[in-house]
BAFI-3210 file (N, C-alpha, C; in Angstrom, 3 decimals, decimal comma, padded with zeros to 6 digits):
// residues 203
n [1|2|3|4|5|6|7|8|9|10|11|12|13|14|15|16|17|18|19|20|21|22|23|24|25|26|27|28|29|30|31|32|33|34|35|36|37|38|39|40|41|42|43|44|45|46|47|48|49|50|51|52|53|54|55|56|57|58|59|60|61|62|63|64|65|66|67|68|69|70|71|72|73|74|75|76|77|78|79|80|81|82|83|84|85|86|87|88|89|90|91|92|93|94|95|96|97|98|99|100|101|102|103|104|105|106|107|108|109|110|111|112|113|114|115|116|117|118|119|120|121|122|123|124|125|126|127|128|129|130|131|132|133|134|135|136|137|138|139|140|141|142|143|144|145|146|147|148|149|150|151|152|153|154|155|156|157|158|159|160|161|162|163|164|165|166|167|168|169|170|171|172|173|174|175|176|177|178|179|180|181|182|183|184|185|186|187|188|189|190|191|192|193|194|195|196|197|198|199|200|201|202|203]
n.u [-057,750|-060,275|-063,680|-066,328|-069,183|-071,331|-070,535|-070,584|-073,313|-074,428|-073,268|-074,369|-077,090|-077,027|-075,867|-077,064|-075,936|-074,969|-074,193|-071,697|-070,188|-068,807|-067,027|-067,652|-066,641|-066,950|-068,030|-069,581|-072,484|-074,097|-077,087|-077,919|-079,615|-081,012|-082,196|-083,892|-081,740|-079,406|-077,863|-075,469|-074,051|-072,440|-070,931|-071,620|-070,229|-070,357|-071,420|-072,975|-076,030|-077,215|-079,861|-080,598|-082,137|-083,850|-085,231|-087,109|-084,878|-082,873|-081,617|-079,368|-078,019|-076,618|-074,863|-075,410|-073,801|-073,731|-074,760|-076,276|-079,484|-081,360|-084,567|-084,589|-085,952|-087,081|-088,394|-090,540|-088,543|-086,419|-085,255|-083,153|-081,900|-080,449|-078,701|-079,181|-077,390|-077,010|-077,948|-079,235|-082,418|-084,306|-087,347|-087,243|-088,601|-090,063|-092,027|-094,122|-092,156|-090,298|-089,277|-087,115|-085,751|-084,258|-082,589|-082,965|-081,060|-080,396|-081,114|-082,138|-085,327|-087,338|-090,410|-090,238|-091,582|-093,075|-095,195|-097,445|-095,650|-094,148|-093,206|-091,095|-089,699|-088,325|-086,532|-086,694|-084,629|-083,913|-084,651|-085,668|-088,743|-090,500|-093,461|-093,644|-094,824|-096,739|-098,641|-101,039|-099,388|-097,951|-097,171|-094,955|-093,566|-092,238|-090,519|-090,391|-088,142|-087,377|-088,077|-089,013|-092,106|-093,597|-096,306|-096,580|-098,188|-100,463|-102,390|-104,856|-103,273|-102,446|-101,709|-101,491|-100,050|-097,665|-095,190|-095,123|-094,095|-091,682|-091,545|-092,128|-095,231|-096,649|-099,158|-099,771|-101,221|-103,615|-105,783|-108,537|-109,241|-106,905|-105,299|-105,986|-104,916|-102,339|-099,454|-099,126|-098,121|-099,748|-099,786|-099,392|-101,705|-103,577|-102,988|-103,578|-106,253|-107,686|-108,105|-110,288|-112,310|-112,790|-113,391|-111,523|-111,702|-110,924|-112,280]
n.v [-152,799|-151,677|-150,989|-153,052|-152,509|-153,787|-153,902|-151,171|-150,609|-152,218|-151,011|-148,466|-149,024|-150,106|-148,103|-145,774|-143,931|-142,007|-143,081|-141,734|-139,964|-142,056|-144,168|-146,661|-149,357|-151,740|-153,963|-156,804|-157,155|-159,039|-160,534|-158,524|-156,580|-153,511|-151,080|-148,130|-146,268|-143,631|-142,772|-140,778|-138,286|-139,966|-142,494|-145,176|-147,491|-149,762|-151,816|-154,727|-155,682|-158,252|-160,297|-158,438|-156,020|-152,984|-150,856|-148,083|-146,464|-143,631|-141,999|-139,571|-137,233|-139,195|-141,175|-143,615|-145,698|-147,779|-149,938|-152,889|-153,708|-155,735|-156,986|-156,053|-155,035|-151,820|-150,509|-148,041|-146,083|-143,153|-140,860|-138,296|-135,828|-137,667|-139,913|-142,247|-143,980|-145,767|-148,107|-151,285|-152,027|-153,933|-155,396|-154,348|-153,421|-150,617|-149,435|-146,979|-145,041|-141,966|-139,539|-136,980|-134,449|-136,252|-138,368|-140,737|-142,350|-143,799|-146,398|-149,759|-150,702|-152,620|-154,030|-152,782|-151,660|-148,804|-147,891|-145,938|-144,033|-140,795|-138,244|-135,630|-133,249|-135,162|-137,055|-139,208|-140,543|-141,896|-144,475|-147,858|-148,797|-150,857|-152,726|-151,832|-150,632|-147,949|-146,955|-145,001|-142,772|-139,720|-137,179|-134,467|-132,012|-133,930|-135,797|-137,668|-138,778|-139,956|-142,592|-146,037|-147,183|-149,395|-151,516|-150,745|-150,127|-147,765|-146,550|-144,741|-142,490|-139,189|-137,645|-135,134|-132,560|-133,905|-134,667|-136,881|-137,123|-137,992|-140,591|-144,210|-145,679|-147,978|-150,392|-149,510|-149,629|-147,803|-145,663|-143,848|-141,382|-140,665|-139,819|-137,251|-134,112|-134,964|-134,800|-135,708|-137,171|-136,981|-139,617|-141,156|-140,464|-141,692|-144,367|-144,489|-143,945|-146,241|-147,070|-145,688|-146,850|-146,064|-146,367|-146,001|-145,146|-144,864|-142,175]
n.w [125,761|123,594|124,445|123,283|121,109|122,236|124,945|125,497|125,206|127,239|129,495|129,253|129,692|132,261|133,849|133,131|131,357|128,422|125,058|123,289|120,602|119,085|116,754|114,619|112,646|110,011|111,506|112,997|114,673|116,965|118,311|120,127|122,502|122,996|125,211|126,016|125,853|124,867|121,860|120,478|118,234|116,553|114,380|112,210|110,131|107,457|109,057|110,410|111,750|113,500|114,397|116,342|118,593|119,125|121,469|122,420|122,010|121,655|118,961|118,029|115,861|114,386|112,061|109,663|107,506|104,727|106,218|107,636|108,455|108,316|108,913|111,520|114,636|115,554|118,094|119,023|118,843|118,466|116,034|115,470|113,453|111,850|109,570|107,021|104,814|101,870|103,107|104,248|104,972|104,784|105,566|108,113|111,278|112,057|113,635|115,135|115,530|116,060|113,882|112,997|111,008|109,435|107,084|104,473|102,174|099,028|099,879|100,720|101,335|101,315|102,260|104,708|107,762|108,626|109,994|112,007|112,755|113,443|111,356|110,687|108,617|107,001|104,604|101,831|099,525|096,413|097,278|097,829|098,447|098,165|098,652|101,225|104,460|105,286|107,106|108,905|109,466|110,560|108,606|108,112|106,254|104,681|102,178|099,096|096,819|093,694|094,434|094,825|095,234|094,732|095,190|097,827|101,014|102,034|104,331|106,142|106,306|105,760|102,735|101,805|099,959|099,502|097,174|094,616|092,102|091,001|091,628|091,717|091,585|091,113|091,581|094,095|097,314|098,551|100,358|098,987|100,150|101,409|099,354|098,727|097,782|097,248|095,130|091,846|088,660|085,375|084,293|086,568|087,931|086,317|086,804|089,542|089,508|089,327|091,865|092,608|091,357|088,801|085,353|082,528|079,165|075,674|073,718]
ca.u [-058,638|-061,444|-064,956|-067,147|-070,460|-072,149|-070,132|-071,065|-074,765|-074,704|-072,908|-075,367|-078,344|-076,802|-075,467|-077,851|-075,098|-075,155|-073,100|-071,460|-068,973|-068,064|-066,900|-067,594|-066,503|-066,775|-068,263|-070,787|-073,036|-075,103|-077,868|-077,845|-080,879|-080,766|-083,440|-083,919|-080,467|-079,195|-076,630|-075,400|-072,835|-071,650|-070,982|-071,502|-069,947|-070,163|-071,740|-074,129|-076,748|-077,819|-080,686|-080,562|-083,413|-083,726|-086,506|-087,027|-083,516|-082,826|-080,449|-079,285|-076,819|-075,937|-074,780|-075,261|-073,394|-073,518|-075,059|-077,308|-080,459|-082,442|-085,523|-084,304|-087,015|-086,835|-089,691|-090,694|-087,264|-086,449|-084,105|-083,088|-080,720|-079,719|-078,507|-079,025|-076,891|-076,679|-078,215|-080,240|-083,406|-085,347|-088,106|-087,065|-089,849|-089,839|-093,364|-094,256|-090,924|-090,330|-088,151|-087,032|-084,534|-083,556|-082,557|-082,678|-080,548|-079,877|-081,266|-083,082|-086,305|-088,470|-091,180|-090,015|-092,835|-092,921|-096,539|-097,627|-094,545|-094,285|-092,059|-090,988|-088,476|-087,684|-086,387|-086,342|-084,074|-083,406|-084,870|-086,584|-089,723|-091,511|-094,237|-093,482|-096,042|-096,707|-100,002|-101,250|-098,187|-098,127|-096,112|-094,801|-092,360|-091,582|-090,481|-089,931|-087,516|-086,879|-088,267|-089,884|-093,136|-094,417|-096,970|-096,579|-099,506|-100,595|-103,769|-105,022|-102,157|-102,735|-100,613|-101,674|-098,845|-096,482|-094,923|-094,693|-093,940|-090,461|-091,566|-092,881|-096,381|-097,379|-099,713|-099,875|-102,461|-103,821|-107,185|-108,805|-109,234|-105,523|-104,669|-106,402|-103,849|-101,047|-099,017|-098,728|-098,117|-100,948|-099,720|-099,620|-103,127|-104,286|-102,770|-104,254|-107,698|-108,282|-108,500|-111,594|-113,276|-113,060|-112,998|-111,156|-111,555|-110,779|-113,554]
ca.v [-153,124|-150,800|-151,649|-153,350|-151,804|-154,508|-153,428|-149,799|-150,656|-152,757|-149,972|-147,393|-149,465|-150,335|-146,901|-144,621|-142,959|-141,982|-143,485|-140,476|-139,737|-143,273|-144,488|-148,114|-149,700|-153,141|-154,802|-157,621|-157,070|-160,097|-160,846|-157,385|-155,919|-152,205|-150,490|-146,891|-145,556|-142,594|-142,838|-139,457|-137,789|-141,163|-142,989|-146,612|-147,721|-151,173|-152,665|-155,614|-155,928|-159,563|-160,722|-157,389|-155,343|-151,673|-150,384|-146,771|-145,936|-142,305|-141,756|-138,145|-136,891|-140,456|-141,494|-145,035|-145,806|-149,160|-150,836|-153,897|-153,824|-156,580|-157,576|-155,595|-154,199|-150,554|-150,300|-146,744|-145,380|-141,816|-140,507|-136,847|-135,430|-138,893|-140,208|-143,621|-143,922|-147,083|-149,115|-152,309|-152,076|-154,836|-156,064|-153,730|-153,041|-149,282|-148,989|-146,009|-144,278|-140,527|-139,164|-135,551|-134,031|-137,508|-138,676|-142,076|-142,161|-144,986|-147,512|-150,821|-150,706|-153,467|-154,598|-152,053|-151,199|-147,496|-147,506|-145,314|-143,123|-139,354|-137,816|-134,199|-132,920|-136,434|-137,209|-140,504|-140,257|-143,087|-145,626|-148,902|-149,007|-151,763|-153,530|-151,299|-150,268|-146,568|-146,737|-144,175|-141,958|-138,266|-136,570|-133,017|-131,674|-135,180|-135,910|-138,893|-138,396|-141,115|-143,788|-147,086|-147,533|-150,442|-152,426|-150,257|-149,953|-146,477|-146,465|-143,832|-141,546|-138,053|-137,382|-133,776|-131,778|-134,720|-134,742|-138,218|-137,094|-138,693|-141,915|-145,298|-145,959|-149,113|-151,342|-148,915|-149,868|-146,559|-145,261|-142,693|-140,145|-140,334|-139,213|-135,861|-133,133|-135,498|-134,289|-136,821|-136,891|-137,512|-141,072|-141,700|-140,266|-142,737|-145,605|-144,402|-143,824|-147,567|-147,165|-145,014|-147,629|-145,385|-147,073|-145,002|-145,699|-143,864|-141,668]
ca.w [124,626|123,572|124,679|122,117|121,142|123,217|126,269|125,640|125,397|128,570|130,462|129,139|130,324|133,686|134,568|132,695|130,647|126,974|124,172|122,587|119,804|118,749|115,345|114,505|111,232|109,615|112,678|112,993|116,020|117,007|119,520|121,045|122,818|123,607|125,693|126,762|125,885|123,861|121,078|119,850|117,578|116,263|113,004|111,997|108,715|107,084|110,206|110,275|113,000|113,280|115,532|117,362|118,833|119,755|122,002|123,066|121,879|121,052|118,125|117,708|115,098|114,105|110,635|109,328|106,105|104,287|107,335|107,381|109,537|107,819|109,858|112,881|115,210|116,240|118,729|119,661|118,876|117,881|115,215|115,314|112,696|111,512|108,155|106,577|103,442|101,333|104,137|103,951|106,044|104,311|106,613|109,432|111,940|112,622|114,030|116,231|115,719|115,830|113,034|112,729|110,303|109,155|105,664|103,980|100,824|098,336|100,817|100,400|102,425|100,954|103,371|105,954|108,368|109,270|110,433|113,305|113,070|113,234|110,561|110,443|107,873|106,650|103,153|101,262|098,202|095,731|098,160|097,352|099,519|097,624|099,603|102,570|105,181|105,740|107,590|110,094|109,685|110,566|107,801|108,070|105,484|104,285|100,719|098,455|095,554|092,952|095,255|094,284|096,216|094,132|096,117|099,216|101,626|102,718|104,811|107,281|106,284|104,893|101,804|101,298|099,725|099,220|095,737|094,207|090,646|090,569|092,248|091,094|092,451|090,562|092,531|095,426|098,042|099,278|100,422|098,130|100,917|101,737|098,186|098,565|097,897|096,826|093,829|090,979|087,234|084,716|084,184|087,909|088,227|085,585|087,551|090,836|089,314|089,516|093,268|092,742|090,597|087,542|084,129|081,536|077,819|074,633|073,184]
c.u [-059,890|-062,712|-065,652|-068,445|-071,405|-071,828|-070,659|-072,572|-075,105|-074,376|-073,942|-076,667|-078,175|-076,591|-076,220|-077,040|-075,367|-073,942|-072,865|-070,140|-068,157|-068,033|-066,696|-067,589|-066,300|-066,922|-069,558|-071,290|-074,215|-075,792|-077,765|-079,234|-080,576|-082,099|-083,155|-082,620|-080,437|-077,844|-076,544|-074,039|-071,891|-071,813|-070,765|-071,312|-069,675|-070,398|-072,981|-074,726|-077,589|-078,570|-080,592|-081,951|-083,152|-085,112|-086,297|-085,594|-083,575|-081,513|-080,449|-077,944|-075,952|-075,988|-074,548|-074,938|-073,073|-073,724|-076,241|-078,186|-081,615|-083,242|-085,287|-085,487|-086,461|-088,176|-089,700|-089,356|-087,425|-085,138|-084,142|-081,784|-079,830|-079,648|-078,390|-078,605|-076,451|-076,846|-079,259|-081,149|-084,573|-086,022|-087,927|-088,419|-089,613|-091,167|-093,286|-092,952|-091,192|-089,080|-088,208|-085,697|-083,640|-083,681|-082,238|-082,265|-080,005|-079,985|-082,343|-084,033|-087,545|-089,096|-090,892|-091,351|-092,573|-094,228|-096,542|-096,554|-094,920|-093,022|-092,126|-089,649|-087,655|-087,645|-085,985|-085,875|-083,461|-083,522|-085,874|-087,498|-090,827|-092,126|-094,017|-094,824|-095,873|-098,099|-100,015|-099,999|-098,560|-096,934|-096,123|-093,478|-091,540|-091,612|-089,931|-089,397|-086,908|-086,957|-089,210|-090,826|-094,070|-094,995|-096,986|-098,009|-099,520|-102,066|-103,801|-103,840|-102,490|-101,509|-100,693|-100,335|-097,602|-096,365|-094,353|-094,289|-092,676|-090,453|-092,350|-093,977|-097,195|-097,869|-099,822|-101,231|-102,684|-105,302|-107,383|-108,749|-107,814|-104,850|-105,009|-105,228|-102,472|-100,725|-098,474|-098,724|-099,419|-100,946|-099,936|-101,090|-103,966|-104,175|-103,583|-105,776|-108,412|-108,759|-109,885|-112,684|-113,632|-112,554|-112,748|-111,008|-111,473|-112,154|-113,822]
c.v [-152,255|-151,611|-151,925|-152,566|-152,476|-154,026|-152,017|-149,781|-151,157|-151,739|-148,850|-147,777|-149,619|-149,046|-145,645|-143,537|-143,059|-142,590|-142,315|-140,510|-141,008|-143,441|-145,984|-148,493|-151,203|-154,097|-155,589|-157,700|-158,039|-160,185|-159,751|-156,800|-154,630|-151,576|-149,174|-146,118|-144,466|-142,801|-141,532|-139,193|-138,929|-141,594|-144,491|-146,832|-149,208|-152,117|-153,512|-155,871|-157,186|-159,996|-159,724|-156,768|-154,036|-151,223|-149,094|-146,227|-144,604|-142,152|-140,281|-137,845|-138,138|-140,729|-142,999|-145,116|-147,261|-150,154|-151,749|-154,048|-154,736|-157,201|-157,160|-154,770|-152,951|-150,157|-148,984|-146,030|-143,983|-141,563|-139,005|-136,490|-136,640|-139,089|-141,719|-143,568|-145,308|-148,176|-150,119|-152,437|-152,990|-155,550|-155,481|-153,278|-151,721|-148,642|-148,016|-145,298|-142,788|-140,152|-137,677|-135,229|-135,243|-137,860|-140,147|-141,926|-143,473|-146,240|-148,492|-150,976|-151,526|-154,068|-153,915|-151,516|-149,923|-147,017|-146,892|-144,312|-141,666|-138,877|-136,323|-133,902|-134,180|-136,555|-138,641|-140,237|-141,523|-144,335|-146,599|-149,282|-149,963|-152,626|-153,086|-150,912|-148,859|-146,169|-145,856|-143,379|-140,486|-137,648|-135,050|-132,704|-132,924|-135,300|-137,264|-138,500|-139,633|-142,404|-144,771|-147,538|-148,614|-151,365|-151,971|-150,049|-148,646|-146,288|-145,570|-142,885|-140,423|-137,716|-135,978|-133,042|-132,580|-134,939|-136,116|-138,262|-137,787|-140,148|-142,932|-145,735|-147,159|-150,051|-150,817|-149,241|-148,668|-146,214|-143,975|-141,378|-139,711|-139,582|-137,737|-134,916|-133,646|-134,999|-135,452|-136,371|-137,399|-139,037|-141,740|-141,579|-141,331|-144,070|-145,607|-144,325|-145,159|-147,753|-146,571|-145,768|-146,998|-146,236|-146,014|-145,690|-144,563|-143,455|-142,261]
c.w [124,709|123,807|123,361|122,215|122,137|124,629|126,524|125,927|126,800|129,657|130,461|129,828|131,836|134,465|134,136|132,010|129,154|126,267|123,225|121,827|119,589|117,229|115,238|113,035|111,059|110,800|112,490|114,433|116,100|118,368|120,571|121,256|123,564|123,985|126,413|126,840|124,815|123,186|120,296|119,223|117,203|114,816|112,989|110,500|108,478|108,262|109,916|111,647|112,797|114,540|116,690|117,523|119,569|120,211|122,789|123,089|121,145|120,292|117,730|117,040|114,862|112,599|110,476|107,837|105,775|105,441|106,993|108,612|109,133|108,965|111,311|113,406|115,896|116,861|119,494|119,861|118,294|117,148|114,972|114,605|112,395|109,993|107,967|105,108|102,997|102,388|103,643|105,163|105,664|105,483|108,002|109,979|112,673|113,021|115,204|116,560|115,544|115,052|112,731|112,076|110,011|107,683|105,420|102,519|100,273|099,208|100,368|101,581|102,055|102,220|104,721|106,467|109,157|109,893|111,827|113,684|112,833|112,528|110,287|109,775|107,604|105,132|102,806|099,830|097,615|096,616|097,539|098,512|099,069|098,722|101,053|103,171|105,747|106,217|108,839|110,477|109,664|109,848|107,963|107,383|105,147|102,771|100,284|097,076|094,900|093,773|094,553|095,390|095,669|095,207|097,563|099,707|102,409|103,086|106,051|107,434|105,314|104,051|101,212|101,177|099,419|097,711|095,393|092,727|090,146|091,022|091,421|092,053|091,974|091,662|093,947|096,049|098,945|099,273|099,631|098,912|101,276|100,595|098,009|098,799|097,533|095,420|092,998|089,522|086,612|084,597|085,538|088,304|087,532|086,319|088,844|090,700|089,493|090,955|093,496|091,984|089,272|086,377|083,054|080,182|076,816|074,111|071,808]
res [x|x|x|x|x|x|x|x|x|x|x|x|x|x|x|x|x|x|x|x|x|x|x|x|x|x|x|x|x|x|x|x|x|x|x|x|x|x|x|x|x|x|x|x|x|x|x|x|x|x|x|x|x|x|x|x|x|x|x|x|x|x|x|x|x|x|x|x|x|x|x|x|x|x|x|x|x|x|x|x|x|x|x|x|x|x|x|x|x|x|x|x|x|x|x|x|x|x|x|x|x|x|x|x|x|x|x|x|x|x|x|x|x|x|x|x|x|x|x|x|x|x|x|x|x|x|x|x|x|x|x|x|x|x|x|x|x|x|x|x|x|x|x|x|x|x|x|x|x|x|x|x|x|x|x|x|x|x|x|x|x|x|x|x|x|x|x|x|x|x|x|x|x|x|x|x|x|x|x|x|x|x|x|x|x|x|x|x|x|x|x|x|x|x|x|x|x|x|x|x|x|x|x]
***
């Protein structure tokens, strides 16, 4: 009988080995705590992670498709060359993560907390980031395309050069200094002007 993902994680933590080149499909993984391991060159499809926790886990060249990570903590994890496609990350705690060459596509990320993370060459495409937390993030070559950021909180994060013209920014909570250099449409600028205390009326 093949080892379960739980068995693989326990072996990796006990023996200091990597989890490499696995394919997991339609699995429900419950009450799993993973610490200090590496998962590489692997694919997870239609998997649900229930009451799990990941700390200092390094994911490299890993693809997650149609997976459920609702309210899962990823504490100081790293994602290198990873893909999240059609995943549910609602309420996931991804504080102080490092993300490089990683894509989030068609994913539900309401209330996801990405604060304190470092993102390089990261793309969010068709993602719902409503009421998410993107505070104190270091962005480099990061883009948001057709994303819903309604009610998201962005504080102490520099947005210089980030193009939001295809995104929804209604009710965004963002500091005025963070907006310097951000690229927005005229209508978005009108919405964001309220943050500056500007009152606009017809002549």
